C-alpha positions in Angstrom: -21.1 -18.2 36.7 -23.5 -15.3 36.8 -26.6 -14.7 38.7 -29.2 -12.9 36.7 -30.5 -10.0 38.8 -34.1 -10.3 37.5 -37.0 -10.9 39.8 -40.4 -10.6 38.1 -43.5 -9.3 39.7 -47.0 -9.0 38.4 -47.9 -7.0 35.3 -50.2 -6.5 32.4 -49.3 -5.8 28.8 -50.2 -5.9 25.2 -47.6 -5.1 22.6 -46.5 -5.2 19.0 -44.3 -3.2 16.7 -47.1 -0.6 16.9 -48.2 -1.2 20.5 -46.2 -0.5 23.6 -44.5 -2.9 25.9 -46.1 -2.3 29.3 -44.6 -4.3 32.1 -42.9 -4.0 35.5 -39.5 -5.5 36.4 -38.5 -5.5 40.0 -34.7 -5.4 40.1 -33.8 -6.7 43.5 -30.1 -6.4 44.4 -28.7 -9.8 43.8 -26.2 -11.8 46.0 -23.8 -11.4 43.1 -23.4 -7.7 43.6 -22.8 -8.2 47.3 -20.2 -10.8 46.6 -18.4 -8.5 44.3 -18.1 -5.9 47.0 -16.5 -8.5 49.3 -14.3 -10.0 46.7 -10.6 -9.2 46.4 -9.9 -6.3 44.0 -6.7 -6.5 42.0 -5.3 -4.0 39.4 -2.4 -3.9 37.0 -1.5 -0.5 35.8 1.0 0.1 33.0 2.2 3.5 31.9 4.6 3.8 28.9 5.8 7.2 27.9 9.6 7.1 27.3 9.5 5.4 23.9 12.9 4.8 22.3 11.7 5.0 18.6 8.8 7.3 19.0 7.9 10.7 20.5 7.5 10.5 24.3 4.1 10.8 25.8 4.4 13.4 28.6 1.2 12.4 30.5 1.2 8.6 30.2 3.5 8.2 33.3 1.5 10.7 35.3 -1.7 8.9 34.3 -0.4 5.5 35.4 0.9 6.8 38.7 -2.3 8.7 39.5 -4.4 5.7 38.6 -2.3 3.5 40.8 -2.7 5.9 43.8 -6.4 6.2 43.2 -7.0 2.5 43.0 -5.0 1.9 46.2 -7.2 4.4 47.9 -10.2 2.5 46.6 -8.8 -0.7 48.3 -7.4 -2.4 45.2 -4.2 -4.4 45.4 -2.2 -2.6 42.7 0.9 -3.4 40.7 2.3 -0.6 38.6 4.8 -0.9 35.7 6.4 2.2 34.3 8.1 2.4 30.9 8.0 -1.4 30.5 9.7 -3.1 27.6 7.9 -6.0 25.8 9.4 -8.8 27.9 8.4 -7.0 31.1 4.9 -6.3 29.8 4.3 -9.9 28.8 5.6 -11.2 32.2 3.7 -8.7 34.2 0.4 -9.5 32.4 1.0 -13.2 32.7 1.6 -13.0 36.4 -1.4 -10.7 36.9 -3.7 -13.2 35.1 -2.4 -16.0 37.3 -3.0 -14.0 40.5 -6.5 -13.1 39.3 -7.3 -16.8 38.6 -6.1 -17.8 42.1 -7.9 -15.1 44.0 -11.1 -15.1 42.0 -11.3 -11.4 42.5 -12.4 -8.3 40.5 -9.7 -7.5 38.1 -8.8 -4.1 36.5 -6.2 -3.6 33.8 -5.2 -0.1 32.9 -2.8 1.0 30.2 -1.6 4.5 29.2 0.7 4.7 26.2 0.8 4.1 22.5 -1.6 1.5 21.0 -2.2 0.6 17.3 -4.4 -1.8 15.3 -3.5 -4.2 12.6 -6.0 -6.5 10.8 -8.6 -5.8 13.5 -6.2 -6.8 16.3 -5.2 -4.2 18.9 -1.6 -4.0 20.1 -0.2 -2.1 23.1 3.3 -0.8 22.5 6.2 -1.4 24.9 8.8 1.3 25.2 11.4 -0.7 23.2 9.1 -1.1 20.2 10.7 -0.3 16.8 8.0 -0.3 14.2 9.1 0.1 10.6 6.2 -1.6 8.9 2.7 -2.7 10.0 3.7 -6.4 10.3 6.2 -5.5 13.0 3.3 -5.0 15.4 2.9 -8.8 15.7 6.5 -9.2 17.0 7.0 -5.8 18.8 3.6 -5.2 20.3 1.5 -6.9 23.0 -1.8 -8.3 21.6 -4.8 -7.1 23.7 -6.6 -10.3 22.6 -4.2 -12.3 24.6 -5.0 -10.3 27.7 -8.7 -10.7 27.1 -8.5 -14.4 26.6 -6.3 -14.9 29.6 -8.7 -13.1 31.9 -11.6 -15.0 30.4 -9.8 -18.3 31.2 -9.2 -17.1 34.7 -13.0 -17.3 35.2 -13.1 -14.6 37.9 -16.4 -12.8 38.4 -15.6 -9.4 36.7 -13.0 -7.7 34.6 -12.4 -4.0 33.7 -10.0 -3.4 30.9 -9.2 0.3 30.3 -7.1 1.4 27.3 -5.9 5.0 27.2 -3.9 4.1 24.1 -5.5 5.7 21.1 -3.0 8.4 20.3 -1.9 9.3 16.8 0.4 6.7 15.1 4.0 7.9 15.8 5.7 5.5 13.4 6.6 5.2 9.7 4.8 7.4 7.2 3.6 4.5 5.1 1.9 3.1 8.2 0.2 6.3 9.2 -2.3 6.0 6.4 -3.7 2.8 7.9 -6.6 2.7 10.4 -6.3 5.1 13.2 -6.6 4.4 16.9 -7.8 1.0 18.1 -10.2 -1.4 16.6 -13.6 -2.2 18.2 -13.8 -5.4 20.3 -16.9 -6.8 21.9 -16.5 -7.5 25.6 -16.5 -11.2 26.6 -18.8 -12.3 29.5 -18.4 -10.4 32.8 -16.1 -7.8 31.2 -16.1 -4.1 30.5 -13.8 -2.8 27.8 -13.2 0.9 27.8 -11.3 3.1 25.3 -10.1 6.7 25.5 -12.0 7.4 22.3 -14.3 5.7 19.8 -13.0 3.0 17.6 -10.9 4.3 14.6 -10.2 7.6 16.2 -7.4 9.1 18.2 -7.2 10.7 21.7 -5.5 13.7 23.2 -2.5 13.4 25.5 -3.9 16.4 27.3 -2.4 19.8 28.1 -2.4 19.5 31.9 -0.9 17.0 34.2 -3.0 14.1 33.0 -4.4 12.9 29.7 -7.9 14.2 28.9 -9.5 10.8 29.3 -7.7 9.7 32.5 -8.3 13.2 34.0 -12.1 12.6 33.7 -11.9 9.0 34.7 -10.0 9.7 37.9 -12.6 12.2 39.0 -15.6 10.1 38.2 -14.2 6.9 39.8 -14.2 8.7 43.2 -17.9 9.7 43.1 -19.5 7.9 46.0 -22.0 5.1 45.1 -21.6 5.6 41.4 -22.1 2.3 39.6 -19.2 1.4 37.3 -21.1 1.7 34.1 -22.4 5.1 35.2 -18.8 6.2 35.9 -17.9 5.6 32.2 -21.1 7.2 31.0 -20.2 10.4 32.9 -16.7 10.2 31.6 -18.0 10.0 28.0 -20.3 12.9 28.5 -17.7 15.1 30.2 -15.0 14.4 27.6 -17.4 14.9 24.7 -18.4 18.3 26.0 -14.8 19.2 26.8 -13.5 18.3 23.4 -16.4 19.7 21.4 -17.2 16.2 20.1 -13.6 15.5 18.9 -13.0 12.8 21.5 -15.8 10.5 22.6 -14.8 7.5 24.7 -16.1 4.1 23.8 -17.1 1.1 25.9 -18.2 -2.4 25.3 -19.8 -4.2 28.3 -21.2 -7.6 29.1 -21.4 -7.0 32.9 -24.3 -8.8 34.6 -23.8 -7.4 38.1 -23.5 -4.0 39.6 -20.1 -2.8 40.9 -18.9 0.3 42.6 -15.5 1.8 43.0 -16.9 3.5 46.1 -19.8 1.2 47.1 -22.7 2.2 49.3 -22.3 1.4 53.0 -25.3 -1.0 52.8 -27.0 -2.7 49.9 -30.8 -2.9 50.1 -33.8 -3.2 47.8 -36.1 -0.3 47.6 -39.6 -0.6 48.7 -42.4 -0.2 46.1 -43.2 3.2 47.6 -39.6 4.3 47.3 -39.4 3.1 43.7 -42.5 4.9 42.8 -41.3 8.1 44.5 -38.0 8.0 42.6 -39.8 7.3 39.3 -42.2 10.3 39.8 -39.3 12.6 40.7 -37.2 11.6 37.7 -40.3 11.8 35.4 -41.0 15.3 36.7 -37.4 16.3 35.9 -37.7 14.8 32.4 -41.0 16.5 31.7 -39.5 19.8 32.7 -36.7 19.6 30.1 -37.9 17.3 27.3 -38.9 20.2 25.0 -35.8 22.3 25.6 -33.5 23.2 22.7 -30.3 23.9 24.6 -27.8 21.2 25.6 -27.5 22.3 29.2 -30.6 20.7 30.7 -29.9 17.4 29.0 -26.3 17.5 30.2 -27.4 18.1 33.7 -30.0 15.3 33.5 -27.4 12.8 32.2 -24.9 13.7 34.9 -27.6 13.1 37.5 -29.2 10.0 35.9 -26.5 8.5 33.6 -28.4 5.2 33.5 -31.8 6.8 34.0 -35.2 5.8 32.8 -35.0 8.5 30.2 -31.3 8.6 29.5 -31.6 7.3 25.9 -34.2 10.0 25.2 -32.0 12.6 26.8 -29.0 11.5 24.8 -30.9 11.9 21.6 -32.0 15.4 22.6 -28.4 16.3 23.6 -27.1 15.0 20.2 -29.6 17.2 18.4 -28.9 20.3 20.6 -25.1 20.0 20.1 -25.6 19.5 16.4 -27.6 22.7 16.2 -24.7 24.5 17.9 -22.3 23.2 15.3 -20.6 20.2 17.0 -18.6 18.1 14.6 -19.1 14.8 16.3 -16.6 12.1 15.4 -17.9 8.9 13.8 -17.2 5.3 14.8 -15.1 3.5 12.2 -16.9 0.7 10.3 -16.5 -2.8 11.7 -17.4 -4.6 8.5 -15.2 -7.7 8.4 -14.1 -7.4 12.0 -14.0 -10.8 13.6 -13.8 -9.4 17.1 -16.9 -7.1 17.0 -20.5 -7.0 15.6 -20.0 -3.2 15.3 -22.0 -0.2 16.4 -24.9 1.4 14.5 -26.7 4.7 15.5 -30.4 4.9 15.6 -32.1 6.1 12.4 -34.4 9.0 13.3 -34.6 10.5 9.7 -38.3 9.6 9.2 -40.0 11.0 6.1 -43.6 11.6 5.2 -44.8 8.7 3.1 -42.6 6.0 4.9 -44.7 2.9 5.2 -44.4 -0.4 6.9 -46.6 -3.5 6.6 -46.3 -6.4 9.1 -47.5 -10.0 9.0 -48.8 -11.2 12.3 -48.9 -14.9 13.4 -50.3 -16.4 16.6 -47.5 -18.5 18.0 -49.9 -20.8 19.8 -52.0 -21.8 16.8 -49.9 -20.8 13.8 -52.9 -18.8 12.5 -52.3 -15.6 10.6 -53.9 -12.5 12.0 -54.8 -9.2 10.3 -51.8 -7.4 8.9 -50.7 -4.2 10.6 -49.9 -1.2 8.4 -48.6 2.2 9.2 -47.7 5.1 7.0 -46.0 8.3 8.2 -48.4 11.2 7.7 -46.8 14.0 9.7 -43.6 14.7 11.6 -43.1 17.3 14.3 -39.9 18.2 16.1 -40.1 15.2 18.4 -43.0 13.0 17.2 -43.9 10.8 14.2 -47.6 10.6 13.4 -48.8 7.6 11.4 -52.1 7.3 9.5 -53.4 4.5 11.6 -53.4 6.6 14.8 -50.0 5.5 16.1 -47.7 8.2 17.5 -44.1 7.6 18.3 -41.1 9.6 19.3 -38.1 9.8 16.9 -36.5 6.6 18.4 -39.6 4.6 17.7 -41.1 4.5 21.2 -44.9 4.4 21.0 -46.6 7.3 22.8 -50.2 6.6 21.6 -51.7 3.7 19.7 -54.7 3.6 17.3 -57.1 2.1 19.8 -56.6 4.6 22.6 -53.9 3.8 25.1 -51.4 6.6 25.9 -48.0 6.3 27.5 -45.6 8.5 29.4 -42.1 8.9 27.9 -40.2 5.6 27.7 -37.3 4.0 26.0 -37.6 0.6 24.3 -35.0 1.6 21.8 -31.4 3.0 22.3 -29.7 5.8 20.5 -26.8 3.5 19.7 -26.9 -0.3 18.9 -24.0 -2.5 20.0 -23.5 -5.9 21.5 -24.0 -6.0 25.3 -25.8 -2.6 25.6 -28.5 -2.6 28.2 -30.9 -0.1 29.6 -34.0 0.2 31.7 -37.2 2.1 31.5 -40.1 2.8 33.7 -43.3 4.5 32.4 -47.0 4.7 32.9 -49.7 3.4 30.5 -53.5 3.5 30.3 -55.8 0.7 29.4 -57.6 0.8 26.1 -60.9 1.5 28.0 -59.1 4.3 29.8 -60.4 3.0 33.2 -57.0 2.2 34.7 -53.3 3.2 34.7 -50.4 0.9 35.1 -46.7 1.3 36.0 -44.2 -0.5 33.8 -40.6 -1.4 34.2 -38.4 -3.0 31.5 -34.9 -4.5 31.4 -33.5 -4.5 27.8 -30.3 -5.9 26.5 -28.8 -6.3 23.0 -27.7 -10.0 23.0 -26.8 -10.7 19.4 -26.3 -9.4 15.9 -27.5 -12.0 13.4 -29.0 -12.5 9.9 -32.8 -12.7 9.9 -35.0 -13.5 6.9 -38.6 -12.2 6.8 -40.9 -11.6 3.8 -39.4 -8.2 3.2 -35.9 -9.7 2.8 -32.8 -10.7 4.8 -31.4 -8.2 7.3 -28.3 -8.0 9.5 -30.1 -7.2 12.7 -29.5 -6.6 16.4 -31.6 -8.8 18.6 -32.9 -7.1 21.7 -34.4 -9.2 24.6 -36.7 -7.6 27.1 -38.1 -8.9 30.3 -40.6 -7.1 32.6 -44.1 -6.7 33.8 -46.8 -4.1 34.4 -48.9 -3.6 37.5 -52.4 -2.2 37.2 -54.8 -1.9 40.0 -56.5 -5.3 39.5 -54.3 -7.4 37.2 -50.8 -8.3 36.6 -48.8 -10.0 33.7 -45.3 -10.9 32.8 -43.8 -10.2 29.4 -40.9 -11.6 27.5 -40.0 -10.1 24.1 -37.4 -10.7 21.4 -37.1 -7.9 18.9 -34.9 -7.7 15.7 -33.8 -4.2 14.6 -31.6 -3.1 11.7 -31.5 0.7 12.0 -29.0 1.1 9.2 -31.4 -0.6 6.8 -35.0 0.1 8.1 -36.1 2.8 10.5 -38.7 0.5 12.2 -38.4 -3.0 13.5 -37.8 -6.2 11.4 -39.5 -8.7 13.6 -40.8 -9.2 17.1 -41.8 -12.2 19.2 -43.8 -11.5 22.3 -45.3 -13.7 25.1 -47.5 -12.3 27.8 -48.6 -14.4 30.7 -51.1 -13.8 33.5 -49.9 -16.2 36.2 -49.7 -19.5 34.4 -52.1 -18.5 31.6 -50.8 -17.3 28.3 -52.5 -14.0 27.4 -50.7 -13.3 24.1 -48.1 -15.1 22.0 -47.4 -13.7 18.6 -44.7 -13.0 16.0 -44.7 -10.0 13.7 -42.5 -9.9 10.6 -41.9 -7.1 8.2 -43.8 -7.9 5.0 -42.9 -4.8 3.0 -41.7 -1.2 3.6 -41.1 1.9 1.6 -38.8 4.8 2.5 -39.5 8.1 1.0 
């Protein structure tokens, strides 16, 4: 169904858990993105505010009407249902799914109103819902999983599901002590799921004409040439700052193609000169602000480059700056036992002097064991971790210098937050070990699974990240594919990594590293 937008060009690299991953990935705009622009665009908008058995939501109807108008202006074919009872909601959703399946268009579903969770399932509440006990949700609410499965079965190229439905539980007191807001769900293929706030938290109905979340979403949707995932990143940033960390929207995405609410007039691939110029400009911006202590520079960078080559690094710095200012950031509810999600885990940056890691290294071509690789933390600065073997990383674990000489410009192999479907890009420069050349590297990284992995150090519940890319030096080029297992809630550094580097048809490196032992101070 999907066309992977990955075209490799030449590169050179040598990497491990202690070495960098230098490569270049040339991301040509695929036919898939062009087809999405030309595809029919359909939207179903439901706004429920006049609840019979619960307090009215004053902004839900305004939100739905404003969203409908905005989507029509963006050339969506829109159906709007206001104050729908359960029967109407079910019929409207069923008809929408059938229309999407027939048209094979881009589908967007938006709901503003009350929503609750029960046993990890999310329910949207019709205006005639009368909930006396949790079990009533099954017969009085509309199960979001049914919508998700219906759109998946429609087999259309892309779905956007937006739920501004995380307000405080308005029903019986014995029910209010249960889980708040909505439960985390991992997006199925070709889908983006967006929530007004993080799983297990509640959202504000807003003091103005629109709810706080939809107010920001309406504004960002109408930014010309903003990719859809960048739209939601800007919404998250704006809402977090506006609410002082009390409301941070959540998303789960498995999108493979780019999509724009307001697409560029013409799609084209950048020349190598244009890519290099863009990279140098962004790198200069990052170098200018990277040591700053105030949140403002990082906020401005993330607004300008929401999916930028240093956006994960900027997010970490913004988190630290806001924490210093006293922000009480909400936490994502645990997803342990949730059959619909693998959960979300924040990066662990709390390194301590004396932390040590030992890795077993195996040549995948011969099965021979190579010398072990050991690293012990000897010193920690405000933004670097210095190991006894000469390795220097940033707080996310990205190598900046390795023991045998190479140095690297800022890069992001690791995210600030681990969740299924997360993907990011990085471009950076690297020197050779001899110091006689400099390469430019691009990576495309995606979290593709959360799975149990057993290594000599034990069994871990790890996220698997897959990378593809290449690095171009003056005289040589290689391509790189890497699988990396990371369990940030258990070990600060990686659990295992498999890497293959090819130079044309020749395999330059093929090895697996596994955590042999570790000690956390």
